PAGUFI-294876 format. One record per atom (N, C-alpha, C, O, CB): x, y, z; residue in three letters. Coordinates in steps of 0.02 Angstrom, whole numbers, plus 32768, in hexadecimal, padded with zeros to 4 digits. Glycine has a CB too. Layout:
// residues N
XYZALA/...
END
This chain:
// residues 147
AD2C72B39D90UNK/AD03729E9DAFUNK/ACF272C59DEAUNK/AD1A72CD9E18UNK/AD1272679DB8UNK/ACA572E59DE7UNK/ACA373149E2EUNK/AC8D72E89E5DUNK/AC7172B49E4DUNK/AC6F73579E2FUNK/AC9972FB9EA1UNK/AC8472E49EBEUNK/AC3A72DE9EE7UNK/AC15730A9EFBUNK/ACAA72E99ECBUNK/AC36729D9EE9UNK/ABE272929EFFUNK/ABCB72BD9F2DUNK/ABF272D39F57UNK/ABD1724C9F1FUNK/AB7772D39F2CUNK/AB6B72F09F55UNK/AB6172C19FAAUNK/AB5B72849FA3UNK/AB3673129F34UNK/AB6172D49FDDUNK/AB5E72A5A00DUNK/AB1672C8A042UNK/AB1A72FEA05FUNK/ABB4729DA035UNK/AAE272A1A044UNK/AAB572B4A08DUNK/AAD0728FA0BAUNK/AADE7254A0B2UNK/AA6372A5A091UNK/AAD972B2A0F0UNK/AAE97291A12EUNK/AAAC7280A15FUNK/AA8B72B1A16FUNK/AB1972BEA152UNK/AA95723BA17CUNK/AA657252A1A9UNK/AA827238A1EEUNK/AAA67206A1F5UNK/AA1B7238A196UNK/AA6F725CA218UNK/AA8D7256A25FUNK/AA5D7267A286UNK/AA367293A272UNK/AAC97280A26EUNK/AA4E723EA2E2UNK/AA2E7246A30DUNK/AA2F726FA32CUNK/A9F7727AA341UNK/AA2C7228A324UNK/AA5C7299A342UNK/AA6772D6A360UNK/AAA17313A34AUNK/AAD37308A328UNK/AA7472C0A39DUNK/AA937345A35EUNK/AACE736AA34AUNK/AB0C735BA359UNK/AB157342A391UNK/AACB73A1A35CUNK/AB3C7363A334UNK/AB81735BA349UNK/ABA17317A33FUNK/ABDD730CA341UNK/AB85736BA38EUNK/AB6972E2A331UNK/AB7872A2A309UNK/AB9372A0A2B6UNK/ABBA727CA298UNK/AB34727BA30CUNK/AB6E72D5A2A4UNK/AB9F72D7A252UNK/ABD972EFA25FUNK/AC0472D6A23BUNK/AB86730AA212UNK/ABF1731FA28FUNK/AC40732BA28DUNK/AC5E72E8A29CUNK/AC8372C8A278UNK/AC5D7365A2C5UNK/AC4072D2A2EDUNK/AC69729EA301UNK/AC7A725EA2C6UNK/ACAF7240A2BDUNK/AC447284A340UNK/AC397254A2A2UNK/AC427214A279UNK/AC547229A23AUNK/AC7371FBA21EUNK/AC0371E6A275UNK/AC4F7258A217UNK/AC547250A1C7UNK/AC7C72A6A1C7UNK/AC9472B3A190UNK/ABF27242A191UNK/AC7F72C2A1E1UNK/AC99730DA1DAUNK/ACCD7321A1ADUNK/ACD17353A18AUNK/ACB17325A218UNK/AD0772DDA1B5UNK/AD2E72EFA17DUNK/AD3172E9A144UNK/AD587305A11EUNK/AD5272E4A17FUNK/ACF272AFA132UNK/ACD272A5A0F2UNK/ACB372E0A0CBUNK/ACC972F3A095UNK/ACA07278A0FDUNK/AC8172FBA0EAUNK/AC4F7340A0E5UNK/AC7F736CA0D1UNK/AC76738BA09CUNK/AC27735EA12DUNK/ACBE7378A0F8UNK/ACDC73AEA0EFUNK/AD18739BA0A6UNK/AD3073C7A082UNK/ACFC73C2A13EUNK/AD237364A0A2UNK/AD507359A063UNK/AD1A7361A01FUNK/AD2373869FEEUNK/AD787302A067UNK/ACE57337A029UNK/ACC073399FE5UNK/ACA873849FE3UNK/ACB173A09FADUNK/AC7C72FF9FDFUNK/AC8773AFA01AUNK/AC8173E7A003UNK/ACAB74199FEBUNK/AC9B74499FC8UNK/AC6A73F9A021UNK/ACFE7402A00DUNK/AD3874329FECUNK/AD32742D9FA8UNK/AD3A745C9F81UNK/AD8474219FFDUNK/AD2073E09F95UNK/AD2673CB9F46UNK/ACF273EF9F1CUNK/ACE973DB9EE2UNK/AD1B73789F3AUNK/ACD674169F2FUNK/AC9874359F10UNK/AC5E740A9F19UNK/AC3474159EECUNK/ACA074449EC5UNK/AC4673CF9F4EUNK/AC1E73B49F4DUNK/ABEA73D19F74UNK/ABF473F59FA4UNK/AC2E73819F55UNK/ABB073BF9F5CUNK/AB6273D99F90UNK/AB7473999FC5UNK/AB80735C9FC3UNK/AAF473D09F5BUNK/AB6F73D19FF4UNK/AB6C739CA03FUNK/AB2473AEA068UNK/AB1073E7A061UNK/ABBA73B1A082UNK/AB037387A08BUNK/AAD673A3A0C4UNK/AAC67374A0FBUNK/AAC77336A0F7UNK/AA9473BBA0A8UNK/AAB67399A130UNK/AA967357A15FUNK/AA65735FA17EUNK/AA557397A193UNK/AABB733CA192UNK/AA3C7323A18AUNK/AA147335A1A7UNK/AA0C7302A1F7UNK/AA1572C6A200UNK/A9E17338A173UNK/A9FA7333A223UNK/A9F17322A26FUNK/A9B7730BA289UNK/A9887333A28CUNK/A9FC7354A295UNK/A9AF72C7A2A0UNK/A96772ABA2ACUNK/A94D72DEA2E8UNK/A91A7302A2E7UNK/A967724FA2C5UNK/A97A72D9A31AUNK/A9497309A36BUNK/A9707352A370UNK/A994736CA345UNK/A95A72D6A3D7UNK/A95F7368A3A9UNK/A95E7398A3BBUNK/A94173EEA397UNK/A9547404A361UNK/A994738DA3CBUNK/A91F7406A3B9UNK/A8FC743FA399UNK/A91A7471A37BUNK/A952747FA390UNK/A8D9745BA3BFUNK/A9017495A349UNK/A92174BAA319UNK/A9397500A345UNK/A9687527A33BUNK/A8EB74C8A2D5UNK/A9067500A378UNK/A92C754EA3A7UNK/A94C7542A3DDUNK/A950756AA40BUNK/A8FB7587A3C6UNK/A9687501A3DCUNK/A98C74EAA419UNK/A9E674FAA416UNK/AA0674F7A3E2UNK/A97B7493A41EUNK/A9FD7506A44CUNK/AA537513A43EUNK/AA7674DDA419UNK/AAAD74EBA402UNK/AA80751AA485UNK/AA5D749EA411UNK/AA817473A3DAUNK/AA66748BA3ACUNK/AA94748BA383UNK/AA7E7429A3D7UNK/AA3874A2A391UNK/AA2F74C0A356UNK/AA7174F0A344UNK/AAA374E8A321UNK/A9EC74E7A35CUNK/AA64750BA35BUNK/AAA57545A358UNK/AADF7523A34EUNK/AB037526A31CUNK/AAB17573A39CUNK/AAE97500A382UNK/AB4174EDA37AUNK/AB3874BEA32DUNK/AB6074C6A2FFUNK/AB6A74ABA3D2UNK/AB017491A328UNK/AB0C7469A2CFUNK/AB1774A0A2A2UNK/AB4974A3A27EUNK/AABD743AA2A8UNK/AAEA74CEA2A2UNK/AAF774FEA268UNK/AB527514A269UNK/AB757512A237UNK/AABD754BA275UNK/AB697526A2A7UNK/ABA8753CA282UNK/ABD67507A27CUNK/AC0B7510A25EUNK/ABCB7574A2A4UNK/ABC274C9A29AUNK/ABEE7492A275UNK/ABED7496A23FUNK/AC1F74ACA224UNK/ABE37455A27BUNK/ABAC7480A212UNK/AB9A7477A1CAUNK/ABB674BBA1AAUNK/ABBA74B2A16DUNK/AB42746BA1BEUNK/ABC774EEA1B7UNK/ABE07519A1A1UNK/AC23750EA196UNK/AC407515A160UNK/ABD27546A1C0UNK/AC3F74FBA1D3UNK/AC9874EAA1CFUNK/AC9474A3A197UNK/ACBA7496A168UNK/ACC474CCA236UNK/AC6A7488A1A9UNK/AC697443A17AUNK/AC49744AA122UNK/AC49741AA0FBUNK/AC317407A1AAUNK/AC36747BA116UNK/AC1E7495A0C8UNK/ABE2746FA0C8UNK/ABD5745AA090UNK/AC537481A07FUNK/ABB97460A0F4UNK/AB887433A0ECUNK/AB3D7463A0EDUNK/AB11743BA0FEUNK/AB9173F8A129UNK/AB267495A0E4UNK/AAF374BCA0EDUNK/AAE074C0A120UNK/AAFB74B0A155UNK/AAC974B3A0CFUNK/AA9A74DDA113UNK/AA6774EFA159UNK/AA5474BAA170UNK/AA4C7488A14DUNK/AA257518A150UNK/AA4B74BCA1AEUNK/AA2C746DA1DEUNK/A9EF7452A1C4UNK/A9D47480A1A5UNK/AA14747BA237UNK/A9CD741EA1C0UNK/A99973ECA1ABUNK/A98473D8A1E2UNK/A9A673A5A1EDUNK/A9AB73B4A180UNK/A95973E2A216UNK/A95773C5A24AUNK/A907739DA23FUNK/A8D973B5A21EUNK/A96673FAA287UNK/A906736CA25BUNK/A8C77359A259UNK/A89A7359A29DUNK/A85E734AA2A1UNK/A8CA731BA23DUNK/A8C5736FA2D1UNK/A8A67387A304UNK/A87E7361A354UNK/A8577376A37FUNK/A87C73A5A2DCUNK/A8A4731CA346UNK/A87872E8A366UNK/A89A730DA3B4UNK/A8B07346A3B3UNK/A88A7282A34CUNK/A89872ECA3E4UNK/A8B472F2A421UNK/A8E772A9A437UNK/A8D9726DA437UNK/A8717300A452UNK/A92B72CEA44BUNK/A940728EA452UNK/A9367253A490UNK/A9227267A4C6UNK/A97B729AA44CUNK/A9427210A488UNK/A92C71F5A4B6UNK/A9377203A4FBUNK/A90C7201A526UNK/A93771C5A4ABUNK/A9727211A504UNK/A99E7214A53FUNK/A99E7270A561UNK/A9B47285A597UNK/A9F471F7A51FUNK/A9867289A53AUNK/A97A72E7A546UNK/A94172F3A522UNK/A942730EA4EBUNK/A9BB7322A525UNK/A8FF72DAA549UNK/A8B272EEA53BUNK/A8A37327A533UNK/A86E7333A517UNK/A88772DFA566UNK/A8D07363A54AUNK/A8C973A6A555UNK/A8E473C2A50BUNK/A8D073F9A4FAUNK/A8F273C0A59AUNK/A90D739FA4E2UNK/A93973B0A4B1UNK/A8EB73C6A467UNK/A8EF73DDA42EUNK/A97F735BA4A2UNK/A8BD73B6A488UNK/A89873C6A43DUNK/A84C73D4A475UNK/A82573A5A46FUNK/A895736DA3EBUNK/A83973FFA49BUNK/A7F673FDA4BFUNK/A7C973F8A499UNK/A7D07412A462UNK/A7E4742FA4E4UNK/A78E73D6A4A8UNK/A75873B1A477UNK/A74F737CA450UNK/A71D7360A43AUNK/A74A73CDA452UNK/A7927373A44AUNK/A790733EA408UNK/A7A772F2A420UNK/A7CE72F9A44FUNK/A7CB735AA3C6UNK/A79E72B5A413UNK/A79D727CA430UNK/A7FE7278A422UNK/A828729FA40EUNK/A75D723EA408UNK/A7FE7243A435UNK/A84A722DA42CUNK/A866721AA3DCUNK/A84171FAA3B7UNK/A85371E7A45BUNK/A8907228A3CEUNK/A89B71F1A38BUNK/A88971A1A381UNK/A86A7188A352UNK/A8E471EEA381UNK/A8A97179A3C4UNK/A890713AA3ABUNK/A85F712EA3BFUNK/A85170F3A3B8UNK/A8AE7108A3B1UNK/A82B7157A3E2UNK/A7D17146A3E1UNK/A7AC7171A3BAUNK/A772717CA3CBUNK/A7AB714EA42AUNK/A7C5718EA383UNK/A7A471A7A362UNK/A793716FA31EUNK/A7BD7151A2FDUNK/A7C371E8A359UNK/A740716DA316UNK/A72A7136A2C7UNK/A76B7141A29BUNK/A78B7175A291UNK/A6D57158A28BUNK/A77B70E4A27BUNK/A7A57104A25BUNK/A7957122A212UNK/A7BC7145A1F2UNK/A7D570DDA25CUNK/A7677113A204UNK/A7447136A1C2UNK/A7537174A1CAUNK/A760718FA194UNK/A6F47130A1B8UNK/A7567197A1F7UNK/A75471F3A1FDUNK/A78C7204A201UNK/A799723DA1F0UNK/A732721AA23AUNK/A7C571D3A21BUNK/A80671E0A213UNK/A82971D6A1C7UNK/A84671FDA1A2UNK/A82371B6A243UNK/A81E71ACA1C5UNK/A83A7191A184UNK/A82671B9A137UNK/A84C71BEA106UNK/A81F7145A182UNK/A7D171D9A13EUNK/A7C87206A114UNK/A7F0723CA11EUNK/A819724EA0F4UNK/A78D7215A111UNK/A7E7725CA15DUNK/A80B7295A15CUNK/A859728FA13AUNK/A86672ACA106UNK/A80B72AAA1A3UNK/A8797275A151UNK/A8BD725DA13DUNK/A8B67262A0D6UNK/A8D37286A0AEUNK/A8CA71F9A167UNK/A87A7225A0CDUNK/A8757233A083UNK/A882726EA069UNK/A8B9726EA04CUNK/A83B7228A06DUNK/A86272A9A067UNK/A85072E8A05AUNK/A88D730FA05DUNK/A8957334A02DUNK/A81E72FFA085UNK/A8B8730EA08BUNK/A8F47315A07BUNK/A92A72F5A057UNK/A9557316A03AUNK/A901731BA0A1UNK/A92972B9A057UNK/A9457297A028UNK/A93772AD9FC6UNK/A95F72C09F9BUNK/A92B7250A042UNK/A8E7729E9FC1UNK/A8D872C49F7DUNK/A8EA72F99F7FUNK/A90A73009F4BUNK/A89B72CB9F66UNK/A8EC73379FA6UNK/A8F673649F96UNK/A94873809F8BUNK/A95273AB9F60UNK/A8CF737C9FBBUNK/A97A73699FB1UNK/A9A873649F9AUNK/A9C673429F71UNK/A9F673599F52UNK/A9B873669FB5UNK/A9B273089F68UNK/A9D072DA9F17UNK/AA0A72C59F27UNK/AA3172CF9EF9UNK/A9DE73089EC9UNK/AA2B72A09F69UNK/AA77728C9F65UNK/AA8F72589F48UNK/AA6C72259F45UNK/AA9272839F9BUNK/AABF725A9F34UNK/AAE0721B9F12UNK/AAF671E79F4EUNK/AAF071AB9F44UNK/AB2972339EE1UNK/AB0F71FE9F8EUNK/AB0071CE9FB7UNK/AAF071E8A001UNK/AAFA721BA021UNK/AB36719F9FB3UNK/AAD571ACA009UNK/AAC471C9A062UNK/AAF571A8A08EUNK/AB177177A07DUNK/AA6F71B0A087UNK/AAF871C7A0CBUNK/AB217196A0F6UNK/AB0771AFA134UNK/AAEF71E8A132UNK/AB777198A0F0UNK/AB057188A17BUNK/AAF37173A1AFUNK/AB107148A1D6UNK/AB3F7122A1CAUNK/AAC97164A1A8UNK/AAE77152A218UNK/AB07711AA24BUNK/AB1270DAA23FUNK/AAEC70C0A216UNK/AAE67113A280UNK/AB4370B4A25CUNK/AB34706AA239UNK/AB0B7048A260UNK/AB00705FA297UNK/AB70703BA22EUNK/AAF27019A252UNK/AAB96FCDA268UNK/AAAC6FDCA2B5UNK/AA736FE0A2CCUNK/AAE76F69A260UNK/AAF46FE7A2E5UNK/AAF96FE9A326UNK/AAF4702BA339UNK/AAF77031A376UNK/AB306FCBA33EUNK/AAEF7058A31FUNK/AAFF7097A31BUNK/AB2170B7A338UNK/AB1070ECA351UNK/AADF70B1A31BUNK/AB637099A33DUNK/ABB470C0A33DUNK/ABC570BAA387UNK/ABFC70AAA39DUNK/ABB87120A322UNK/AB8670CBA3B0UNK/ABA170B6A3EFUNK/AB6470A7A418UNK/AB6270BDA451UNK/ABD270EAA410UNK/AB2D7081A3FCUNK/AAF4704BA407UNK/AAD77093A429UNK/AAEA707EA460UNK/AB026FF1A43CUNK/AAC470C0A435UNK/AA877100A42BUNK/AA5A70EFA412UNK/AA5C70F2A3D4UNK/AA91713AA407UNK/AA1D70D7A434UNK/A9E470D2A415UNK/A9CD7107A3DAUNK/A9AC70EDA3ADUNK/A9BB70D1A447UNK/A9D4712EA3D7UNK/A9CE7164A3B8UNK/A9FC715DA37AUNK/A9E8716DA342UNK/A9DA719BA3E6UNK/AA307148A382UNK/AA587149A342UNK/AA3970F9A315UNK/AA2970F2A2DAUNK/AABC7148A35CUNK/AA3B70C5A34CUNK/AA097092A329UNK/A9D57095A2ECUNK/A9D27083A2B2UNK/A9E57080A356UNK/A9A870BAA31EUNK/A97870D6A2F4UNK/A98170FDA2C9UNK/A95770F3A29CUNK/A95370EDA30CUNK/A99D711FA2BFUNK/A9B6715DA289UNK/A9D1712DA24DUNK/A9C1713AA213UNK/A9FF7199A2ADUNK/A9FC70F4A25DUNK/AA1670C8A238UNK/A9D270A9A208UNK/A9C870B4A1CCUNK/AA3E7094A268UNK/A9B3708BA229UNK/A96D7074A224UNK/A9417097A1E0UNK/A934707DA1AAUNK/A9497088A26FUNK/A93270D3A1F7UNK/A91F70F5A1DDUNK/A94A711AA1A6UNK/A9277130A178UNK/A907710DA205UNK/A9787122A1A2UNK/A9947134A15CUNK/A9957104A12AUNK/A9807118A0F3UNK/A9D5714AA160UNK/A9A470D0A12CUNK/A98E7099A10EUNK/A9547091A0E7UNK/A957707DA0ADUNK/A98A7074A136UNK/A90D70A6A10CUNK/A8D57095A0E9UNK/A8DB70D2A0D6UNK/A8C770CBA09DUNK/A8957078A106UNK/A8E8710FA0DBUNK/A8CF714FA0BEUNK/A8F17147A07DUNK/A8D97154A046UNK/A8E07195A0E7UNK/A937712DA08EUNK/A9647134A03BUNK/A9397118A00CUNK/A92471339FD9UNK/A9B57106A031UNK/A92A70CCA029UNK/A8FF70A99FF9UNK/A8BB70CB9FD7UNK/A8A370CC9F9EUNK/A8EB706DA01EUNK/A8AB70E2A00BUNK/A84C70FE9FF4UNK/A85371359FD4UNK/A82671479FAEUNK/A80E7116A037UNK/A88671569FDBUNK/A894719C9FAAUNK/A89F718B9F56UNK/A89971B89F2DUNK/A8E571C69FC7UNK/A8AC71559F46UNK/A8B571309F07UNK/A87371189EE4UNK/A866711A9EA8UNK/A8E070F59F16UNK/A84F71049F13UNK/A81770D89F00UNK/A7D4710B9F05UNK/A7B6711B9F38UNK/A81370929F36UNK/A7C571219EBEUNK/A77D71529EA5UNK/A73971299ED1UNK/A73370ED9EE0UNK/A76C714B9E36UNK/A71371599EDEUNK/A6D8713F9F0FUNK/A6E971439F54UNK/A6C1713E9F83UNK/A6C470F69F04UNK/A728714D9F59UNK/A738712F9FB0UNK/A72B71709FC5UNK/A73B719C9F9DUNK/A793710C9FCFUNK/A70D7187A002UNK/A70B71CCA029UNK/A70A72149FEEUNK/A739723C9FEBUNK/A75C71CEA061UNK/A6D372189FCAUNK/A6C972369F70UNK/A6D2728F9FA9UNK/A6E472C09F8AUNK/A64E721B9F2CUNK/A6C772969FE8UNK/A6C972D2A000UNK/A71372E8A018UNK/A721731FA030UNK/A69772D2A035UNK/A73672C0A00FUNK/A77E72C1A01AUNK/A7A072D69FD7UNK/A7DD72CF9FD5UNK/A7987279A033UNK/A78A72E89FAEUNK/A7A873039F62UNK/A7AB72C89F39UNK/A79F72909F4FUNK/A7F973289F62UNK/A7C472DA9EE6UNK/A7D472A69ECDUNK/A80372719EACUNK/A82E72809E83UNK/A7C072AC9EBFUNK/A7F8723C9EBEUNK/A82572009ECEUNK/A86972199E9DUNK/A89C71F69E9BUNK/A7FC71A99EB4UNK/
END
C-alpha cells in the first residue's frame, strides 16, 4: 500500500515543522505527495523564505500561502486583514481552492484548541474543517475548482 497524500494546513510559517514535520518528512520519504498551506504572512516576507527552506527539507513542495496578517504581527502582511478577522466565506474559499487543486487523501491541521491556544491556530482549525468538507460539495465555491 502506498503512503497517502497529505495536505497540512497551519497558521504560521514554522507550525508545519513544529506540529507535523516528522509526519510530512516520513510520508514524503515513502513517496507520498505532501504539501503545506500557511494561512498568514506575505509571500515576500522573510518568514516565507524560511518556510520555503523548511518545506524543501520536509519534501513538501513549494509554499502555498493564503497571505493574511498574523493577528499578533500586523506587519506580517501589509495591507491585508488579520486571518481571524477576515470573512469566513473568503478564508474557506481560498483554502478550498488548495484542497481541490492538491486533492489529498488526508488533511492535517491544528487541534480544536489550536495546539497552543493562539487565536490564529484555533481559527485555522475551524477554517480547515469547513474547507475540507466544502471541497467535496458540488456547487460550493464553484470558482475554487471542481469538487
